[in-house]
C-alpha positions as CSV (number, residue, x, y, z in Angstrom):
1,M,164.1,50.3,6.6
2,D,165.7,53.5,7.7
3,K,165.1,54.8,4.2
4,W,161.5,54.0,4.4
5,L,161.1,55.7,7.8
6,S,162.9,58.7,6.5
7,H,160.6,59.0,3.5
8,P,158.8,62.4,3.7
9,T,155.4,60.9,3.0
10,V,155.8,58.3,5.7
11,M,156.9,60.9,8.2
12,K,153.9,63.0,7.4
13,L,151.6,60.1,8.0
14,V,153.2,59.2,11.3
15,A,153.0,62.8,12.4
16,L,149.3,62.9,11.5
17,A,148.6,59.8,13.5
18,L,150.4,61.1,16.5
19,G,148.5,64.4,16.3
20,I,145.1,62.6,16.1
21,L,146.2,60.4,19.1
22,M,147.2,63.4,21.2
23,W,144.0,65.2,20.4
24,A,142.0,62.2,21.5
25,V,143.9,61.9,24.8
26,V,143.4,65.6,25.6
27,H,139.7,65.6,24.8
28,F,138.8,62.2,26.3
29,D,136.6,62.5,29.5
30,P,136.0,59.1,31.2
31,E,133.3,60.5,33.4
32,S,131.3,62.0,30.5
33,S,131.1,58.6,28.9
34,T,129.5,56.9,31.9
35,P,126.2,58.7,32.0
36,T,125.6,57.9,28.4
37,S,126.1,54.2,29.1
38,T,124.2,54.2,32.5
39,T,121.3,56.3,31.1
40,S,120.7,53.7,28.6
41,Q,120.3,51.1,31.4
42,L,117.7,53.0,33.6
43,Q,114.1,51.9,33.6
44,T,110.9,53.3,35.1
45,K,108.4,51.5,37.3
46,T,104.9,52.4,38.4
47,I,103.6,51.4,41.8
48,N,99.9,51.9,42.3
49,E,98.2,52.4,45.6
50,V,101.2,53.2,47.7
51,K,99.8,53.7,51.3
52,V,100.5,57.2,52.6
53,Q,102.3,57.0,56.0
54,Y,102.2,59.8,58.5
55,Y,104.6,60.8,61.2
56,G,105.2,63.5,63.8
57,L,101.6,63.7,65.1
58,D,101.3,64.8,68.8
59,E,99.3,61.6,69.7
60,R,99.0,62.7,73.4
61,N,96.7,65.5,72.4
62,L,95.6,64.9,68.8
63,V,94.2,62.1,66.6
64,L,94.1,61.7,62.8
65,Q,90.4,61.2,61.9
66,T,90.7,61.1,58.1
67,M,93.3,61.4,55.3
68,E,92.3,61.8,51.7
69,P,93.5,60.1,49.7
70,E,95.0,57.2,51.6
71,T,97.0,55.8,48.7
72,V,98.9,57.4,45.8
73,K,100.5,56.5,42.5
74,L,104.3,56.5,42.4
75,V,106.5,56.3,39.3
76,V,110.2,55.7,40.0
77,R,113.4,55.3,38.0
78,G,116.4,53.1,38.6
79,T,118.5,50.4,37.2
80,R,116.9,47.1,36.2
81,A,118.8,45.3,39.0
82,D,117.8,47.8,41.7
83,L,114.1,47.7,40.6
84,L,114.0,43.9,40.6
85,K,115.4,43.5,44.1
86,L,112.8,45.9,45.7
87,G,109.4,45.0,46.8
88,A,106.2,47.2,47.1
89,D,106.9,47.7,50.8
90,D,110.3,49.3,50.1
91,Y,108.6,52.4,48.5
92,K,107.4,54.7,51.2
93,V,105.3,57.9,50.7
94,Q,105.0,60.0,53.8
95,V,103.4,63.2,55.2
96,D,104.8,65.3,58.1
97,L,102.1,66.1,60.8
98,S,104.5,67.6,63.4
99,T,103.2,71.1,62.9
100,V,99.4,70.5,62.5
101,T,96.8,71.6,65.0
102,A,93.1,70.5,65.3
103,G,91.3,71.1,62.0
104,E,91.6,70.3,58.3
105,H,95.0,70.8,56.5
106,T,96.3,70.1,53.0
107,L,100.0,69.0,53.1
108,N,102.6,68.0,50.5
109,L,103.9,64.4,50.3
110,W,107.4,63.2,49.9
111,A,108.8,59.8,48.8
112,N,111.3,58.0,51.1
113,L,113.0,55.7,48.6
114,P,116.0,53.3,48.7
115,R,119.3,54.6,47.5
116,G,119.7,54.6,43.7
117,I,116.0,55.0,43.1
118,D,114.6,58.4,42.0
119,V,111.0,59.8,41.9
120,V,109.7,60.5,38.4
121,S,106.2,61.5,39.5
122,L,103.9,61.3,42.5
123,T,100.1,61.5,41.9
124,P,98.6,63.3,43.8
125,Y,101.5,65.1,45.4
126,S,99.4,66.2,48.5
127,V,96.8,64.9,50.9
128,T,94.0,66.6,53.0
129,V,94.0,65.5,56.7
130,N,91.4,66.1,59.4
131,V,92.9,66.2,62.9
132,E,90.8,66.3,66.0
133,E,91.7,67.2,69.6
134,L,91.6,64.4,72.2
135,Q,89.6,64.7,75.5
136,T,90.0,62.8,78.8
137,K,87.1,62.3,81.3
138,E,86.7,60.3,84.4
139,F,83.9,57.7,84.7
140,E,82.8,55.1,87.2
141,A,83.4,51.6,86.0
142,E,80.2,49.5,86.2
143,L,80.2,45.6,86.4
144,S,77.2,43.6,85.4
145,V,76.8,40.1,86.8
146,T,75.3,37.6,84.5
147,G,74.2,34.0,85.0
148,T,72.7,32.2,88.1
149,P,74.9,30.7,90.9
150,A,74.6,27.1,92.0
151,Q,71.3,26.2,93.6
152,G,70.8,27.7,97.1
153,Y,73.6,30.4,96.5
154,K,73.4,34.1,95.9
155,A,75.8,36.5,94.2
156,G,76.7,39.6,96.2
157,T,77.8,43.1,95.1
158,P,81.0,43.0,93.0
159,I,84.1,44.7,94.4
160,L,86.5,46.3,91.9
161,S,90.2,47.0,92.7
162,P,92.4,49.0,92.8
163,T,89.7,51.5,92.0
164,N,86.2,51.8,90.3
165,R,87.2,55.2,88.7
166,V,88.8,55.2,85.3
167,H,89.8,57.8,82.7
168,V,88.6,57.6,79.1
169,T,90.4,59.3,76.2
170,L,88.5,59.9,73.0
171,P,88.3,62.5,70.2
172,E,86.1,65.4,71.2
173,S,83.3,64.3,68.7
174,Q,83.2,60.8,70.2
175,M,83.3,61.7,73.9
176,A,79.6,62.8,73.9
177,R,78.6,59.3,72.9
178,V,79.9,57.6,76.0
179,E,77.1,56.2,78.1
180,R,79.0,53.9,80.5
181,V,82.4,52.2,81.0
182,G,82.3,48.6,82.3
183,A,82.4,44.9,81.7
184,S,80.4,41.7,82.6
185,I,81.3,38.7,84.6
186,S,79.4,35.3,84.7
187,V,78.5,33.6,88.0
188,D,76.7,30.8,86.4
189,G,76.9,27.6,88.5
190,Q,79.3,29.2,91.0
191,S,79.3,28.1,94.6
192,K,82.4,29.8,95.8
193,T,83.4,33.5,95.9
194,I,85.1,34.6,92.6
195,K,88.4,36.3,93.6
196,N,91.2,38.1,91.7
197,K,89.5,37.8,88.4
198,S,90.9,40.2,85.8
199,I,88.4,41.9,83.6
200,K,89.0,44.2,80.5
201,L,86.9,47.3,80.5
202,L,85.1,48.6,77.4
203,V,83.3,51.9,76.5
204,Y,79.7,51.7,75.4
205,D,77.2,54.2,73.8
206,S,73.5,54.5,74.8
207,E,72.5,51.6,72.6
208,G,75.1,49.2,74.2
209,N,77.5,49.3,71.3
210,E,81.2,49.4,71.9
211,I,82.9,52.6,71.1
212,E,86.2,51.5,69.4
213,G,89.4,53.3,69.7
214,A,88.7,54.5,73.3
215,V,91.8,54.6,75.6
216,I,90.9,53.5,79.1
217,D,93.2,54.0,82.1
218,P,93.4,51.5,83.8
219,A,92.1,49.2,81.1
220,V,92.0,46.1,83.3
221,L,90.6,45.8,86.9
222,E,90.5,43.0,89.4
223,V,87.1,41.9,90.6
224,E,85.8,39.9,93.5
225,V,82.2,38.6,93.5
226,P,81.0,37.1,96.8
227,I,79.0,33.9,96.3
228,T,77.1,33.0,99.4
229,N,73.9,31.3,100.7
230,P,71.0,33.7,100.4
231,F,71.1,36.2,103.2
232,K,68.9,38.8,104.9
233,T,69.6,41.6,107.4
234,V,67.1,41.9,110.2
235,P,66.8,44.0,113.4
236,L,67.7,42.7,116.9
237,Q,65.0,42.7,119.6
238,F,66.4,42.4,123.2
239,K,64.1,40.5,125.5
240,L,64.5,41.1,129.3
241,V,64.4,37.7,131.1
242,G,64.0,37.4,134.9
243,S,64.6,40.3,137.2
244,L,67.5,42.4,138.5
245,P,69.0,41.8,141.9
246,S,67.1,43.6,144.6
247,G,67.7,47.4,144.7
248,L,69.3,47.7,141.3
249,S,68.0,49.2,138.1
250,I,69.3,49.7,134.5
251,S,70.2,53.3,133.7
252,S,71.3,52.8,130.1
253,F,71.4,49.9,127.6
254,K,73.4,50.4,124.4
255,P,74.1,47.5,122.0
256,Q,77.1,47.9,119.7
257,V,75.0,46.6,116.8
258,E,71.3,46.6,116.3
259,Q,71.1,44.3,113.3
260,A,72.3,40.8,112.3
261,T,72.7,39.0,108.9
262,I,71.2,35.6,108.6
263,Y,72.1,33.0,105.8
264,G,69.9,30.1,104.6
265,P,67.2,29.0,102.2
266,Q,65.3,32.0,100.9
267,A,62.0,30.5,101.9
268,E,63.1,30.4,105.5
269,L,64.6,33.9,105.4
270,D,61.3,35.3,104.2
271,K,59.6,34.1,107.4
272,I,62.0,35.9,109.8
273,E,61.4,39.6,110.6
274,F,63.8,40.0,113.6
275,I,66.2,38.1,115.8
276,E,65.4,37.9,119.5
277,A,68.3,38.2,122.0
278,D,67.6,37.3,125.7
279,V,69.1,39.6,128.3
280,R,69.2,37.7,131.7
281,L,68.7,40.4,134.2
282,N,69.7,38.3,137.2
283,E,73.3,38.3,135.8
284,L,73.5,42.1,135.7
285,T,75.1,43.0,139.0
286,K,77.3,45.9,137.9
287,S,77.9,48.3,135.0
288,G,80.0,47.2,132.0
289,D,79.9,45.3,128.8
290,V,77.8,42.2,128.5
291,T,78.2,39.7,125.7
292,I,74.9,38.2,124.5
293,E,74.9,35.1,122.3
294,L,72.4,35.2,119.5
295,A,70.4,32.1,118.9
296,T,70.4,30.8,115.3
297,P,66.8,30.3,114.1
298,E,65.7,27.0,112.9
299,N,66.7,26.2,109.3
300,V,69.1,29.1,109.2
301,T,72.7,28.0,108.4
302,T,74.6,31.0,109.8
303,I,74.1,34.2,111.7
304,S,76.5,37.1,111.7
305,P,77.5,38.3,114.2
306,A,77.1,35.3,116.4
307,E,77.1,37.4,119.5
308,V,76.6,41.0,120.3
309,T,78.2,43.3,123.1
310,V,75.9,45.6,125.1
311,S,77.1,48.4,127.3
312,V,74.9,48.4,130.5
313,E,74.9,50.9,133.3
314,V,73.5,49.4,136.5
315,V,72.6,51.8,139.4
316,L,70.9,51.7,142.7
317,S,67.1,52.0,142.4
318,Q,65.0,54.9,143.6
319,T,61.2,55.3,143.8
320,R,59.0,58.1,142.6
321,S,55.2,58.5,143.0
322,L,52.9,59.9,140.3
323,Q,49.5,61.0,141.5
324,G,46.1,61.6,139.9
325,L,46.7,59.6,136.8
326,P,43.5,59.0,134.7
327,V,42.5,55.4,133.9
328,S,41.5,54.7,130.3
329,I,39.3,51.8,129.2
330,E,40.2,49.5,126.3
331,G,38.6,46.4,124.7
332,L,35.0,47.2,125.6
333,A,32.6,45.2,123.5
334,E,30.2,47.0,121.1
335,G,27.0,48.1,122.6
336,L,28.3,48.1,126.2
337,D,29.1,51.1,128.5
338,A,31.6,51.1,131.3
339,K,32.0,53.2,134.4
340,I,34.8,53.2,136.9
341,T,33.3,52.9,140.4
342,D,36.4,52.5,142.4
343,P,38.1,54.8,142.7
344,S,35.1,56.9,142.0
345,T,37.3,59.8,140.7
346,G,38.7,57.5,138.0
347,L,42.1,58.6,139.1
348,V,44.9,56.5,140.6
349,D,48.3,57.0,142.2
350,I,51.2,54.8,141.2
351,T,54.7,54.3,142.6
352,L,57.6,53.6,140.2
353,K,61.0,52.1,140.9
354,G,64.0,52.5,138.7
355,A,67.1,54.4,137.8
356,P,67.1,57.9,139.2
357,A,67.9,59.6,135.9
358,M,65.0,57.9,134.2
359,L,62.6,58.6,137.1
360,D,63.5,62.3,137.1
361,S,62.7,62.6,133.4
362,L,59.2,61.2,133.6
363,Q,56.2,63.4,133.1
364,P,52.6,62.5,134.0
365,G,51.8,62.2,130.3
366,D,54.6,59.6,129.9
367,V,52.7,57.0,132.0
368,D,49.4,55.5,130.9
369,V,47.0,53.5,133.2
370,V,44.8,51.2,131.2
371,V,42.1,48.7,132.2
372,D,41.4,46.0,129.6
373,L,37.8,44.8,129.3
374,S,38.3,42.5,126.4
375,G,36.0,39.5,126.6
376,R,34.0,40.9,129.6
377,G,30.3,41.3,129.6
378,P,27.9,43.3,131.9
379,G,28.6,43.2,135.6
């Protein structure tokens, strides 16, 4: 054995083998061998119609109106295992709008891909966006009432809260289309007041079409719709009944309200033109407030207010004479002529009694003396 190993030829062969082995160890690069193996395992995949996503837009002041194109073609590369485990939603193509202003812009796209996936191509690699400035204007919210309340009832004016003023935000080109902001509420068959009803507001154009995309602040309001019997507001007429205690006169008469609201069937309300309130003069012995109860007319269910307060000033009476007042004739039948024989002058003197301030303000032209000849013939 030793002889064989010491043979020159064998030793040369061993030396050659060791040399080759040492050369291989020195020149072997484990990292350079991996790409060759990995590259052979990579595959490509084409994803059509990937939706372009945008970010960074100042949405308080700007709105994206159009983007062309909205989808792109994406070709990616990765291992078979990575490509198989990813869905279409995992491939994102985005555009940065953080620096844009109002107007048209052409911007480059970039792909936001999972780790291990590379972009091969992106077609197209840019998009054109049209950005418009937002405007905000104030409008009065309008509420339309639809339907018919229960028989014998009537819908009153709707009340909106906390406000009837709202702000609408739209692109500048859309703001000019706004005709009104409002909503509708049905009172069909209702016999009780509708309270705390939430309504969502909408923006409409001149043809009554909703303008979509409008931002309304506040977008929801509370509404109250009074449902009552039919009502009507009529004036008060004060009727003086009886006479004042001797020696007294009324200097001023000031009611706190001069109208009343009556509720009842519409046919009955149509017949009433005023409400009469009786003032009993014999009860007015001094100045002050007097409460007068209002009588409810027949077939009227309610009257509001039910009573009215009148401020009355009662003073001691005085007298004043007005002399030489002409007498005028009224009611004379056609074809007849009349002449005053007594007094022959056709003038009379009168004495008035009342509150001093009112008597002092009277002028001769303020008092008319009239003789009524209605229904009287010759004689």
